[in-house]
C-alpha positions in Angstrom: 3.3 -1.9 58.5 2.4 -3.3 55.1 3.8 -6.6 53.9 6.0 -6.5 50.9 4.5 -8.1 47.8 6.2 -11.3 46.5 8.1 -11.2 43.2 5.4 -13.3 41.6 2.7 -10.8 42.7 4.8 -7.9 41.3 5.2 -9.8 38.0 1.4 -10.4 37.7 0.7 -6.7 38.5 3.2 -5.6 35.7 1.7 -8.1 33.3 -1.8 -6.8 34.0 -0.7 -3.2 33.5 1.0 -4.0 30.3 -2.1 -5.8 29.0 -4.3 -2.8 30.0 -1.9 -0.4 28.2 -2.0 -2.6 25.0 -5.8 -2.7 25.1 -6.1 1.0 25.5 -3.6 1.7 22.7 -5.2 -0.8 20.4 -7.9 1.6 19.4 -5.4 4.2 18.4 -3.9 2.2 15.6 -5.1 2.9 12.1 -7.3 0.4 10.5 -5.5 -1.7 7.9 -7.3 -1.8 4.5 -6.4 -3.4 1.3 -7.0 -0.2 -0.8 -5.3 3.1 -1.3 -6.6 6.3 -2.9 -3.8 8.0 -4.8 -5.7 11.3 -4.9 -5.9 11.6 -1.0 -2.5 12.1 0.6 -3.9 12.6 4.2 -4.3 9.1 5.8 -7.1 10.2 8.1 -9.1 11.7 5.3 -8.4 8.6 3.2 -9.8 6.4 6.0 -13.0 8.5 6.2 -13.3 8.5 2.4 -12.8 4.8 2.4 -15.6 4.3 4.9 -17.9 6.6 2.9 -17.1 4.9 -0.4 -17.5 1.4 1.1 -21.0 2.3 2.4 -21.8 3.8 -1.0 -20.7 0.6 -2.8 -22.5 -1.7 -0.4 -25.7 0.3 -1.1 -25.2 0.0 -4.9 -24.4 -3.8 -4.7 -27.3 -4.6 -2.4 -27.8 -7.5 -0.1 -28.4 -10.1 -2.7 -24.8 -10.5 -3.8 -22.7 -12.8 -1.6 -19.3 -14.5 -1.6 -16.9 -14.0 -4.6 -19.6 -12.2 -6.6 -19.9 -9.6 -3.9 -16.2 -9.2 -3.5 -15.8 -8.7 -7.3 -18.6 -6.2 -7.4 -17.2 -4.3 -4.4 -13.7 -4.2 -6.0 -15.2 -2.9 -9.3 -17.2 -0.2 -7.5 -14.1 0.9 -5.5 -12.0 1.0 -8.6 -14.5 3.2 -10.3 -14.3 5.7 -7.4 -10.5 5.9 -7.8 -9.3 3.3 -5.3 -6.5 1.0 -6.1 -5.6 -2.3 -4.4 -2.6 -2.0 -2.1 0.5 -3.8 -3.4 1.5 -6.7 -1.3 4.9 -6.5 0.3 
């Protein structure tokens, strides 16, 4: 005969399961980015394109630029590739 778990034990088990579920679903959420591409309506393709364009721009900017100068150069490069800053809500 198994002893019945206490209410505290059951609560801890449920909390752990909820935490594991949240961690497993965390990777399923789309990445939030501050840019949109009006020419790409598919969000998944837009995310891939953003990654590619970001890598391209980082290669063009180079490692010497840092801080605000790097941010400004990255924004300029992304704008030239057709990206627009997302409007804040």
